[in-house]
C-alpha positions in Angstrom: 3.1 12.3 -5.4 6.2 13.6 -7.0 8.2 10.5 -6.3 8.2 8.5 -9.5 11.0 6.0 -9.0 9.6 2.5 -9.8 9.5 0.1 -6.8 9.3 -3.6 -7.2 7.7 -5.5 -4.2 8.4 -9.2 -3.9 6.1 -11.3 -1.6 6.4 -15.1 -1.3 3.5 -17.0 0.1 3.3 -20.5 1.6 0.1 -21.5 3.3 -0.8 -18.1 4.8 -3.4 -17.0 2.2 -5.3 -14.6 4.6 -2.1 -12.9 5.7 -0.9 -12.8 2.1 -4.1 -11.0 1.0 -3.9 -8.5 3.9 -0.3 -7.8 3.0 -1.0 -7.3 -0.7 -3.9 -4.9 0.1 -1.7 -2.8 2.4 0.9 -2.5 -0.4 -1.8 -1.4 -2.9 -3.4 0.9 -0.3 -0.2 3.0 -0.3 -1.4 4.3 -3.7 2.2 4.7 -4.7 2.0 5.6 -8.4 4.8 3.6 -9.9 4.7 0.1 -8.3 5.0 -3.5 -9.4 4.1 -6.5 -7.3 5.8 -9.8 -7.9 3.7 -12.4 -6.0 5.1 -15.9 -5.7 3.4 -18.9 -4.2 5.6 -21.8 -3.1 3.1 -24.6 -3.8 0.6 -23.8 -1.0 -2.0 -26.4 -0.2 -4.7 -23.9 -1.2 -4.0 -21.5 -4.0 -4.2 -17.9 -2.9 -6.5 -15.3 -4.5 -4.4 -12.9 -6.6 -5.8 -9.4 -7.4 -6.4 -8.7 -11.0 -4.3 -5.7 -11.3 -1.9 -4.6 -14.1 0.8 -3.9 -11.3 0.8 -7.6 -10.4 2.9 -10.4 -11.8 2.2 -13.9 -10.4 4.4 -16.9 -10.2 3.0 -20.3 -9.1 5.7 -22.7 -8.2 5.1 -26.5 -8.5 7.0 -27.2 -5.3 8.2 -25.3 -2.2 11.6 -24.2 -3.4 12.4 -22.3 -0.2 12.4 -18.6 0.6 15.6 -17.1 -0.7 15.3 -19.1 -4.0 11.8 -17.7 -4.5 13.0 -14.2 -3.7 15.6 -14.6 -6.4 12.9 -15.7 -8.8 11.3 -12.3 -8.2 14.6 -10.3 -8.3 15.5 -11.8 -11.7 12.4 -10.2 -13.3 12.1 -6.9 -11.5 12.0 -3.7 -13.5 12.0 -1.3 -10.5 14.7 1.1 -9.3 14.2 -0.1 -5.7 13.2 -3.5 -4.4 11.1 -4.3 -1.3 11.4 -7.8 0.0 8.3 -8.4 2.1 6.9 -11.3 4.2 3.3 -12.1 3.7 2.6 -11.7 7.4 3.4 -7.9 7.3 1.2 -4.9 6.7 2.6 -1.5 5.4 1.5 2.0 6.5 0.3 4.2 3.7 3.4 6.4 3.8 5.9 3.6 3.8 7.3 4.2 0.3 7.7 8.0 0.7 9.5 7.7 4.0 11.6 4.8 2.8 12.7 6.4 -0.4 13.5 9.6 1.4 15.9 7.8 3.7 17.5 5.7 0.9 18.0 8.8 -1.3 19.6 10.7 1.6 22.7 8.6 1.6 24.2 6.7 -1.3 26.0 4.4 1.1 22.8 2.9 2.5 22.5 -0.6 1.1 19.4 -1.8 3.1 16.9 -0.3 5.3 14.6 -2.1 7.7 11.6 -0.6 9.6 10.4 -0.8 13.1 8.0 -3.8 13.7 5.0 -4.0 16.0 2.7 -6.9 16.8 -0.9 -6.4 15.5 -1.8 -5.0 19.0 0.9 -2.3 18.7 3.5 -4.0 21.0 7.0 -3.2 19.7 8.8 -6.2 18.2 12.5 -6.9 17.9 13.7 -6.7 14.3 17.4 -5.9 14.6 20.3 -8.1 15.6 24.0 -7.9 16.1 26.4 -10.0 14.1 26.6 -13.5 15.5 29.6 -14.1 17.7 30.6 -16.3 20.6 31.2 -13.3 22.8 27.7 -12.0 22.1 26.2 -15.4 22.9 28.1 -15.4 26.2 26.8 -11.9 27.0 23.2 -12.9 26.2 22.9 -16.4 27.6 25.4 -16.4 30.5 25.6 -12.8 31.5 21.9 -11.9 30.9 22.6 -8.9 28.6 19.4 -9.0 26.5 19.8 -8.1 22.8 23.4 -9.1 22.6 22.6 -12.2 20.5 18.9 -12.3 19.9 16.7 -9.7 18.1 16.3 -6.4 19.9 14.5 -3.0 19.6 16.9 0.0 19.3 16.0 2.8 21.7 17.1 5.5 19.3 14.5 7.7 17.6 16.6 8.4 14.5 17.8 6.1 11.7 20.6 3.9 13.0 23.3 1.8 11.4 23.1 -1.8 12.6 24.5 -5.2 11.7 21.3 -7.0 10.5 17.6 -6.1 9.9 14.8 -8.7 9.7 14.3 -10.4 6.4 10.5 -9.8 6.8 11.0 -6.3 5.3 14.1 -5.1 3.5 14.1 -2.1 1.2 17.0 -2.2 -1.2 18.2 0.0 -4.1 18.4 -2.1 -7.3 21.9 -0.8 -7.7 22.9 -2.6 -4.5 21.5 -5.9 -5.6 23.4 -5.5 -8.9 26.6 -5.0 -6.8 26.0 -7.6 -4.1 24.2 -10.3 -6.2 21.3 -12.5 -5.4 20.4 -14.1 -2.0 22.1 -17.3 -1.1 20.4 -20.5 -2.2 22.5 -22.7 0.1 19.7 -22.5 2.8 16.0 -23.4 2.4 15.1 -20.6 4.8 16.6 -18.7 7.8 19.9 -16.8 7.9 19.6 -15.7 4.3 19.0 -12.1 5.5 21.9 -12.2 7.9 24.1 -13.4 5.1 22.9 -10.6 2.8 23.3 -7.9 5.4 26.9 -9.2 6.1 27.7 -9.1 2.4 26.3 -5.6 2.2 28.5 -4.4 5.1 31.6 -6.2 3.7 31.0 -4.2 0.5 31.3 -0.9 2.5 27.6 -0.2 2.5 25.3 0.5 5.5 22.5 -1.6 6.9 20.1 0.9 8.5 17.2 0.6 11.0 14.5 3.3 10.6 12.3 3.7 13.7 10.2 6.3 11.9 8.7 3.7 9.6 6.6 1.3 11.4 5.0 -1.9 10.0 2.7 -4.6 11.5 4.3 -8.0 11.6 2.3 -11.2 12.5 5.5 -13.0 13.3 6.2 -16.5 12.1 2.9 -17.3 10.3 4.5 -19.4 7.6 7.0 -21.0 9.8 4.3 -22.3 12.2 2.9 -24.3 9.3 6.1 -26.1 8.7 6.9 -29.2 10.8 10.5 -29.1 9.6 11.3 -25.6 10.8 13.8 -26.6 13.4 15.7 -28.7 10.8 16.0 -25.7 8.5 17.2 -23.4 11.4 19.9 -25.9 12.3 21.0 -26.5 8.7 21.1 -22.7 8.1 23.0 -22.0 11.3 25.6 -24.6 10.5 26.1 -23.1 7.1 26.2 -19.5 8.2 28.4 -20.0 11.3 30.5 -23.0 10.3 30.4 -26.2 12.3 32.9 -25.3 15.1 31.2 -22.0 15.9 27.8 -23.6 15.6 28.6 -26.2 18.3 30.2 -23.6 20.6 27.1 -21.5 20.3 24.9 -24.5 20.9 26.9 -25.4 24.1 26.5 -21.8 25.4 22.8 -21.9 24.9 22.4 -25.4 26.2 24.3 -24.7 29.4 22.3 -21.5 30.0 19.1 -23.5 29.8 20.4 -26.1 32.2 21.7 -23.4 34.6 18.3 -21.7 34.7 16.6 -25.0 35.5 19.0 -25.6 38.4 18.4 -22.1 39.8 14.7 -22.5 39.5 14.8 -25.8 41.4 17.0 -24.3 44.2 15.2 -21.0 44.8 12.1 -21.1 46.9 8.8 -20.8 45.0 6.7 -17.8 45.5 3.3 -18.5 46.9 
């Protein structure tokens, strides 16, 4: 292939064995010649099947230690020059690594790249978001400016510098991880990628969305298995935003929902 940089792929599974297997297969099907897979299971109810391959290192946790802590387990043993953090509900195209490496190597200031996401049926999926702010929340929830606060799909056809890319797929040079450090372990899950992207930007590096690399994302497969998901979202949001900002954001979203219900009740229903 000509591109011999070693790439370490970290995938954490929790109760999505079928998606996990499809994801692993898609990574191996790229046929990239210098690859290591670090596969971590967070104490799933049913142990996943792990391919017997010299590229694979498997870690079986005795409890669900949370997503960023498991990522850090993998990062601490990587041997690659580049690291791909990948959710088990994703599938890579065969040219993912060539395209991703080409972009990362084109600019030493790029700290993270994230690809374009689609649903399994090909429908584009939002994977980029702005930095969280009260003003952006007002724009989204009170003024109806979609994509100001929640995830959106950039319309540009060329790589674009953004605030945050989805944690479901983050391609990062190892040198950046050595500079920025590990992922936060102050949250069980959620907001860890927002925190990392913010730290990367504060270090003077770029977070880049690449629309020319497209992956399939079966959104939220692990989260749907967890009855405590809302608790984790709230805890993580309070940590990331701080309590005052969290409650201001909550008020904006809550009043927006109430306003929509009032409007729906007042307006005549279509037959």
